[in-house]
VOKETOR-948054 format. One record per residue (C-alpha): z, x, y; residue in one letter; residue number from 1. Coordinates in pm, whole numbers, plus 32768, in hexadecimal, padded with zeros to 4 digits. Layout:
Z X Y A NUM
...
This chain:
07F7 1E96 5BC0 M 1
0931 1DD0 5BF1 S 2
09DD 1D33 5ACB K 3
093A 1BF4 5A55 G 4
07DF 1C27 5AE4 T 5
06B9 1BBC 5A10 S 6
060F 1D0D 5A41 A 7
071A 1DAF 5967 E 8
068B 1D00 5838 D 9
0524 1D4C 589D G 10
04D5 1BF8 5932 R 11
0478 1BCC 5A9E L 12
052A 1AB9 5B5F P 13
0451 198B 5B9A R 14
03F0 192B 5CFC T 15
0436 17C5 5D61 V 16
03AB 1713 5E94 R 17
04A8 164C 5F5D M 18
0480 157D 6099 K 19
054B 1607 61BA S 20
0605 14BB 61DA A 21
0672 14D0 606D D 22
06CF 163C 609D L 23
07B3 15E1 61C0 R 24
085C 14CC 60F8 K 25
0897 15AB 5FC9 N 26
08C4 170A 6057 I 27
09FC 175F 5F8B V 28
0954 16F8 5E43 K 29
0817 17B2 5EA5 V 30
08DA 18EF 5EEC M 31
0979 18D7 5D93 G 32
0827 18A9 5CEB R 33
07A5 19DC 5DA0 V 34
08DE 1AB2 5D7E Q 35
08EA 1A9C 5C06 Y 36
077D 1AFE 5BE7 G 37
06F6 19C0 5B5A R 38
060C 196B 5C7A E 39
0568 19DD 5DB8 H 40
0549 18BE 5EAF I 41
0414 1892 5F89 Q 42
0473 17C5 60BB A 43
0357 16E2 612B V 44
0332 161B 626A R 45
0215 1522 6286 Y 46
0177 15BD 614D Q 47
0174 1711 61FB D 48
0240 1829 6154 P 49
0340 18B1 624D Q 50
041C 19A4 618A A 51
048E 1A0C 602F V 52
05FE 1A28 5FDA I 53
0642 1B42 5EE3 V 54
077D 1BF3 5E66 P 55
0800 1D0F 5F3F V 56
07CA 1E17 5E32 D 57
0660 1DA4 5E08 W 58
062A 1DC2 5F81 Y 59
06C7 1F1E 5F86 E 60
05EA 1F93 5E65 Q 61
04B4 1F06 5F10 A 62
050A 1FBD 6054 C 63
0538 2105 5F9A R 64
03F4 20D3 5ED7 A 65
0337 20A7 601F M 66
03E5 21CE 60C3 G 67
0490 20E8 61BC E 68
05F3 2101 623C E 69
06E0 1FFB 61B0 V 70
075E 1F48 62E6 R 71
0871 1E60 6275 L 72
09AB 1E22 6341 P 73
0AE4 1ECC 62BD T 74
0C16 1E09 6250 G 75
0CB4 1E60 63A0 D 76
0BAA 1DA3 6464 D 77
0C03 1C45 64D7 D 78
0AF0 1B5C 644F P 79
0B36 1A63 6566 D 80
0AE7 1B67 6670 S 81
0986 1BAF 65EE T 82
087E 1B62 66F6 P 83
0798 1A40 669D R 84
């Protein structure tokens, strides 16, 4: 686990629901909450869960646990050129 994650001290991060509009308004703060392992954020739109934002190391561990390839862009990839 990366430094500062809650799992290091045996506690799982809590999952927090957040409306997509609030997520858009506060994306930098949300990323900080996720990055330092305090929370996983469930993005909801019209009361319907859409996605969960988790730390990168958590995602990588989950992929390995499921026998899946970790498919994250490298640092050389231009994030603005990613197809939408």
